[in-house]
Structure formats: structure tokens, C-alpha cells
N, C-alpha and C positions, 0 to 999 in steps of 0.2 A: 717339751714334747707335745705335739698336737694331739688333743684328745680325739678318740675315735668318734665318728658320727653316730648319732642314735638312729635306730630303724625308722622312726617317724620322720626325721629330717631327710634321710635317704629317700623315703617314700615321697616326700614333698618335692624334692628335686626331680625324681623320676616322673612324678605327676606333671610338673611344669614342662618337662621335656617331651613327654608323650602327648600332652595336650597340644603342643605346638606341632608335633609330627602329624597329628590328626587334622589340625587346621590346614597344614601344608598340603596334605592329601586332598582335603576339601577344595582348596584353591586349584589344585591340579585337575580335579574333577570338573570344576567350572571352566577351566581352560579347554579341556577336551570337549566339553559340551558346546562351547562357543564355536569350536571348529566344525561342528555338525550343522550349525545354523547357516542357512543360505539366504542371501538377499538383504541382510541387515548390515547397514554401514556402522552400527555400534559394535558388532561382534568382534571385529579385529582389534580395536583399541582396548576393549574390555578383556579379551582373551590375553593380550600382552600384559595387562595389569595383573591378571590372575597368575600367569606363569612367573612373572617377576616376584610377586608376593610369595608364591610357593617356594621358589629358590631361596629367598631371604629367610622365610620362616623355618623351613627344613634345615637350612644351614645353621641357624641359631639354635635349633633344637639339638643338633649334634655338638655344637660348640659348648652347650651347657653340660654335656656328658663327657667332654674331653678331659683326659687326665694328664696332659702335658702341654707345654707352651707351643710346640711345633704343630700339634694337632689343632690347637686354638687358632694359630696363624692361618693354617690351611682353610678352616671353615670361615674365618673372617674374609679371606679372599673370595671364597665361594659365594658368600652372601652378597658381595658387591657385583656379582653377575645379575642380581635381582634388585636390591634395595634402591640404588640411585635411579633406576629406570621407572620405578613405580610412579613418581611424580610426573615425569615426562609423558608417560602413556595416559596418566590420569587427566592431564591437561588436554590431550587430543580427544579423549573421551568426553570431557566436559564441553568442549567446543562443538563436537558433533551432536551431543544431546541437547544442549541449551541453545545453541545458535543455529542448529539445523543446517550446518555446512561443514565441509571438510577443512581442516587446517591447511594453510598454504605450504608449498614445498619449502619456501624460505623459512617460515616459522618452524617447521619440523627440523630443518638443519640446525637452526640456532639453538633450539631447545635441546636437541640431542647432544650438542657439544659437551654440556655439563656432566651428564651421566657417563659418557664415554671417557672423559677426563678422570672422573672419580674412579671408574674401573681401572684405568691405566695406573693411577696413583696408588690404588690399593695393591695391585699386583707387584708394583715396583717400589713399594713404600720403604723398604730397607735401604734403598739407595739415596733417598732424599728426605724422608720423614715429613712430607707435606701433608699427608692425611693423618698419620699418628706420629707424634714425636717419640712416643715410647709405648710399649705394651708390657705391663707387669701383671703378675698373678699373685693371688693370696689364697690360703686355705681357710675354709670355713666349715668346721665340723667334718673335715675329710673331703669336702668338695672343692675342687679347684675353680676359682673364679678369677675374672680378668678385670683389670682397670685400664681403660684406653685413655692415654694422654693425648688430647686432641691437638692436631696440627692446624696450620692456617687454612688449608683447603677444606678441612672438615667444616669450618664455620661458613665457608663459601657455599658448600653444598647444603648446609642447613638453611641458610637464608634463601637459596634457590628453591628448596623443597617447600619451605613455609610460604613463600610468595605464591607458588602455584596452588598449594592447598587452600590458602585463604581465598584466592580468586575462585577456585572451584566451589568451595563451600558457599560463598556469596552467590555464585551463579545458580546453584541448585536451590538455595533458599529463595531466590527471586522467582524461579519457576514454580516452586511449591506454593508460594504466597499468591502469585498472580495468575497461574495457569488454572485450567479446569479439567475435570473428567480424569481419564486414566493416567494421563501424563503427569498431572498434579500429584497423584498418589505415588507414582514411580519416583518422581523427584524427591518426595518426602523421605522415602526409605533410603535412597542413595545419599541424600543430604545428611541424615542422621548417621548412616553407616560411615560416612567420610569424616565425621567429627572425632571418632574414638582414636584413630591412629595419632592425630595431632595432639590430642589431650595427653595420651600416654607418652608420646615422644617428648612433649614439653616437660613432663615430670622427670624423665630420664635426663634430658639435656641440662636441666638446672640442678642436677645432682640430688634429687629428692627420692629416687627409687631405692629400695632396700638392696644392700649388697652390690650396688652398681649394676644391677641387672637391667638390660635393655627391655623396656616395657612395650616398645612399639609393636613387636609381633603379637602381643596380647591384645593391643588395640585393634589390630587387623583381624584377630579372632572374633571380636564382637562385630566388626564390619562384615565379616563373612555371613553372619546370621541375617543381617539386613539385606545384603546382596542376594542371598538365596530367596528371600521373600519377594524382592523386587523382580527377580528373574523368573521364578517359577509360579508365583501367584499373580503378579501383575504384568509379567511377560514383556519387559521393556526391550527384549531383542526380537519380539514376534515379527515375522515377515509381514503379516497383515498390517500391523501398526506402521511399519516402515513404508509399505506401499501406500497406505493412506496419507502419510506425511508427504511422500514424494508427489502423489497425485494432487494433494492440497496445494503444495507450493508451485507445481508446474502447470496446473490447469490454466487454460487461456482466460477463463472467466474470473473476474476479480471477486475475492471473498473477503469480507470484513466481519469479524466476530466481536460483538460487544456484550458486556455483562448487563445485569439488571439496572446498574447505575449509569449505563452508557459509557463505561470505561473500556478501553481497548483490550481485548483478550488475545486476538491473533489476526493475522492478515497474510495473504500470499503475495507472490511476486507480481502478479497481474494487478493487484490492488495498489501496490507501491508505485506502479507506473501511472495509474490513474491519479493517485494522490502522492506526489513526489515528497511531500513533507512527512510521510510516515517513516518512523524510525523504530528499531527494536527496543530502544530504551523508553519508548512511550507506552509499552505494554503495561497495563495496570493503571494507566493514567487516563484522564479525560481527553477526548479529542480536542485539537486546537479549535479556538473559536474563530470561525470564518463564515461568510455568507453561505458558501456551499454546504458546509457541515450543518449549519442551522437549518438549511432547507431540507437536507436529508433526514435529520433527526426529527424535524417538525412534521414530517408526513404522517397522516393518520391512516393512510391506506397501505396495503402490502405490495402494490404494483404501481410503479410510477416512473416517469422519465425526467431527467435533469440535464440541462446544458451547462457544461463546465468550461469557463474561458481559460485558454492557454496563450502563450506568446504566439504560437502558430495559428491560433484561431479557436473557434468554438468546436467542442466535441460533445456528442450526445451519448448519454448512457441510460440504459434501462435497468432499474433496480427491482429486485424481488426480495422481499423481507420475510424471513421465517422465524417464528418464535421458538426459543429453546426452553425445554422444560425438564425438570428432574422431580419425579414423584408428583407430577401434575402442578408443580410450582414453577412459575416463570423464573428463569435464571439468566436470560439474556436473549440476544437475537443475532441472526446471521443475515447479512446483506449479500446477495449474489448480483454481480454487476457485469453487464454485457455492453460492449461498445457497439452502438448502433449508428455511428456517424454516417457510414456509407449509405445505409438504408434510409436514414433520415434526410440526408442531402438529396438522395434520389426522389424521395417523397416530396420534399420541398420544391425540387426542380419541376416535377410533374404537376405539383399544385400551381406553381408559377405559370407553367405552360397553359394550364387550364384557366388561369385567372388574369393573366397579363398579356397585353399585346407585345409580341416579340420585337417589333420595330421601335415603338415609342416608350416601352416599359410602363405604360399606363394600364389601368384596368381595361380588359377587353369588354365587349358589349354585354356578354352574359354576366360577368362579375360586376360591371358598372350598374346594371339594373338591380342586381341582388343587393349591393350596398346602398343604392339609392332608395330602394323600398324599405330597408331597415331604418334609414334616416327619416323617411316619410312617416313611418309609424311612431318614431320618437317625437318628431315635431307635432304630430297630431295629438299624441298623448299629453305633451306639455304645452299645447296650444301656442306653438312658436311659429313665427313667419318663416318662409323658405323661398329661395329663388333658384331658377334654373337658367343657365347660360348655354346657348347653342352657338358654337363658333365654327366658321368654315373658311379655309384658306382660299383667298381670291385667286381666280385664274390659274388654278393648280394644274389643269390639263395643259395649258400653254407652257408652264414650267417644264412639265414632263416632255412635251413635244420638242421644246427648244434645247433643253440642257440634258435630257435623259432621265430615266427613272431613278437612277442612283442619286442624282441631284434632288429629285422630288422626295426621295426617302430622307435625305438629309434635312430638307425643309420641314418635313413632318416631325423629325426627331427634335430639331431645335425649337420648333413651335411648341411641342409638348413640354420641353424643359422650361421655356419662358412662362407658359401658362401655370405650370406647377409651382414655379418659384414665386409667382405673384399671389397665389392662393393662400388661405389660412390652413393651419394643420387640421382643422375640423372639416374642411371642404373636401368634396369628392370630385375626382376628374377621371374621365376615361375616353377611349377612342370610340366614338359612336359608329363610325364607318367611313371608309375612304379617307378624305381630307377633313372630316367633320369631327369635332370634339364636343363633349357635353360636360358641364360642370354643375354640381349641386352645392348651393351655399346655404347651410342651415343658419337660421336666426339673422338673415340678411334681408332688409327691406329693399324697395326698388331703388332708392338713392344709393345705398351701399353697394348693391349688385351692379348698378350702372357705373359707379366709380371704379370698382375692381375691373369690370369689363373694359372700361376706357383705358386704364393703366396697362392692361394686357395688350390692347390694340396699339397703343403708342410704342411699347417696347418691340412689338413685332414689326411695326413700320420702320423703326430705327435699326432693326437687325440686318446685318450684312453677312452673307455666307459666301465664303470663297470656295468654289468648286473647280478644280483643275485650273487654279489661278484666275478664274473668272468670278467677279463679284455678282452675287444674286441677291435680290431683295424681293420681299413679298408683303402683302397686307392681309388683314383679317377682318371679316365681317362677323358681328356678334349680335344675336337676338336674346333679349332678356324677358323672362316672365316671372312674376312674383305672386305668392299667395300670402296675404296678410294673416290669414288664419285658415287652417286646413279643415274645410267642412267635408261632409261625406261625398259630395259631388265633385270635389277637386282631387284628382288622382295624379300620379306621376305622369301618366299618359297625357292628361289634360295640360299639365305644365309644359311638357315637352312639345306638344302641339302648338301651344301659344308661343313658346320661344322660337319654334320653327317659323311661325307666321311672321314674327318680328325679324327673324333672320332673312326671310325672303324679301321683306320690305327694305332691309338694309342693302341687299343686293340691288334691288330695283332703284334705290335712290343714289346709286353710284359706287357702292362697295366701300370698304375701309372705314366702317363706321359702326357705332353701337346704337341699336334701336330697341326700345322697350315695348312690350305688348300693351296695347290699349284696347279695352273692351268697348266696342262701338255701341 
């Protein structure tokens, strides 16, 4: 005959049952609170977690107080309207919080198959015994307790639940360790709160719990404390935080957040378009080593521009760097990145228009004199020789009159190309005016300058341009002047004048020749 239970043991079972009832009510409170939150993408998955947990916990609370097998069976089935869904909703919540994106429809459908099957097998278990092969009871000091003989589907749902829980725990741990500010603290409390159910569940699963009592609801009781702190103290469902997250991710300006060790903390969608190599799994790690990254991190100023090469061409970006501080201590930096390619290309186009002759693509007269004066100053400072070439297309007016101005334009273009190709990279060339070109040759004596001029003249003489199927040839007269050393009385104007005198002499002597200036 079974001995009557003692008042203290009855009180203990009552306490365990009522404790779960209170926790279930607490989860219901969280569920209804989530329904009042507007604008938070986390509210829906978290509310579903709470209502599922509440159904499970309240159901188990009444199961503990049941005094016959049929009542136990009823509450077991009731519990399955909650317990298998907790893991599914927890996965959706994890993805939304940690990945800052919503789970895909395909993923939702796949994940929900398992809890729906578990619910179906629970309700119909007496026909197939896939969930429980048998359910037996025993009395302990007057309290009716149950032993669940697990069926094959029970192990399937345990593996399913554990895989999701381990993934979620790892995800929140990563956010806690690598993130910063409010989100880091939120992730810590959710991470710690999510540990207890799996710990208590493991004790029960491996048959270590006293009297075969399911300890998972008690693990959820501890979780509830951490969830309350995360929700009401650190406000992880706060609309403002959600709006900030959405604004951060969707803003057109690229944002790159680094910690004090220059490890990646966060970035938004615009930044990932600028730097296609950015990946979520890089958060917490150093940025990849590349010339662009080194250039960015090596800047000592807070406002700078960088050109980044892509397969489609160069794009220009403006960077603004802001230092992050906590209690006056530097903890990292934020880079705000603006695409200024259109403005930069417009500026460069306008600069080209102001500096280059549109027909020949050489320096125009203003830019030519500007660059020539700079070179004159360098040559004077380093006491270097310098030469000036003045070149003029022979009989250019006749070409225009005979073949038309478009043919004349083509002559000027090709002449400019030939001259530029024959010069050194340090030489300067520009269109002086009309059909006349000026070339400045640093560190070139009279022999070198005349040699270069003669090579240009020969190539122009050999050049044949076909315009409207008509071959056109031309020649070039070149005057050369040289200063072995730039004294104060030798200016750019003097060298140009002397080269012009030599050019006029070349014209007078029959054209198509190179003449150097000789001081009489």
C-alpha cells in the first residue's frame, strides 16, 4: 500500500507547479506586451516565442498536478501546441536580431515543417506511437508522475531543436563579443537567457533529472528573467533602435565602423557596394590587406578623397572620419563615405577644358605657359640647361583652302600626336596658337634639342593623311633656342622669342627644316 505523502512533499510539488504557472503568466505578459510594440521587426518572432513558451509551461504545470493518466495525456497534447514551435520561432528571432534581415519564405516553410509534424504526431500518437512508444505513470508519495518512453520522432525533434539552439547561442555569443554599445548588452542577456533551457533540457534528456521530471520549463523560467532585463532595461524591441538600424542599413551614404584596433565593427549596404569584399563573418576581424584599405587607414586627416579602381573604371569617394569615444576614451572610428564620381568627373572635365586644347588634346596656351614657368623655375634652381622648340605647319592656309578646314583640323591632330610621341615624358608641349606648337625640353642642350626636332620633322614629312580618300602630306618648320644656364636675364619670353627668330629663318630658307638660334 502506498504511503500517504507528507505535507512538505505536497507543498514542494505545489510550489513547483505554481512556480511554472507564474512563469507561464509572465511569458503571456511578454506576449501581450510585444503586441503593443509598433515598428519593431523583432516583436513578432519574440511574441511567438513567448506565447509558445507560455502554452508549454502552463500545460506542464497542470500536468504535474494531474491525478490520472487521461488528464496527463490531455496536457501533454496541449504542451505540443507550444514546445516544438519555440525553436522555430527562436531561429527566426535570431536571424532578425543577429543578421539584421528577415528569414526567407522558403526557410520559414522548411523550418515550420518539423514543429507542425511534432504537433500532428502528438495529437495522433495513440495510432502510431512515433512520438511516444508508451506513457506510463508511477506514484511517488501520493503524487502521480509520468515516464515517457520516447519514440523515433521524439529523437528527430530533439536533434532539430538542439541544432537551432546551438546555432542561436553561437550567433548571440558572436554579437556579444564583437558588437558594441547597446546591442552588445542586449545580445549578452539574450545569449545567457538562451543557455538555461538547453542545459536543463539536456539533464532531462539523458535521464539525470529527479523523478523523470521535465526540467526544461524551469530553464525557461530562468530565461524569462534575462529576457525581462533585455526587454525593459535595454529595450531591444525599442522602435527608436529599430529605426536607427533601418536608417543605418538603408542610408545611401556608405558607413564603415572600426574599433580602436581597426577591426570591423559594422557596415551598411552602401559600404558593401563600395567594398564588395565586405562579409558579415568579417565583423570582429581586421580588414583585408589591400592598397585601398592601406590608403584609407593610413590617412592622418579626417576629410579626404580616394579613387578606387573597379572593372568598370575609376570611382571617386569622399571620406569623413569621426572618432568614437566612451567616457572620453577612444574606442573606434566611423568612416562616412560619399560617392562623388559624377562631381569629380565634371570637375576634371571642366579642368581639362580650362587646360587642354579640345582639338589636339595638348596644353592650351594658358596651361602651356603655366607649366613652362614651373619648369623654368626648377631648371633655374638646379642650374640645368633648357631648350625651347617653336614648330609651325608649313603652308597650312593652303591646306585649308584646298582640302577644307576639317582636313586642316586632322593635320593639326596628327601633327600633335607625332610631336608628343617623339618627346620625352619630362618634356612639355602645347598648342601655341593656330598651326603653331611650342615644346619645352628640360636638361636638353642645343645638340639634343636639334636632334629631337629633326626626328619630329622627318616623321611629319613622311606622314600621309587620307582625307575623303585623298592623300595629304605636309611639312614642319622648327626653330630651336637653348639656354646652357638660366641667368636672371634669360626668361621664358626670351627663349620663345629666340626660337621664333629661328623659326622665321627656317621659313625664309625654304621651310621643312630645323634651325637653331644663333646670337649674332
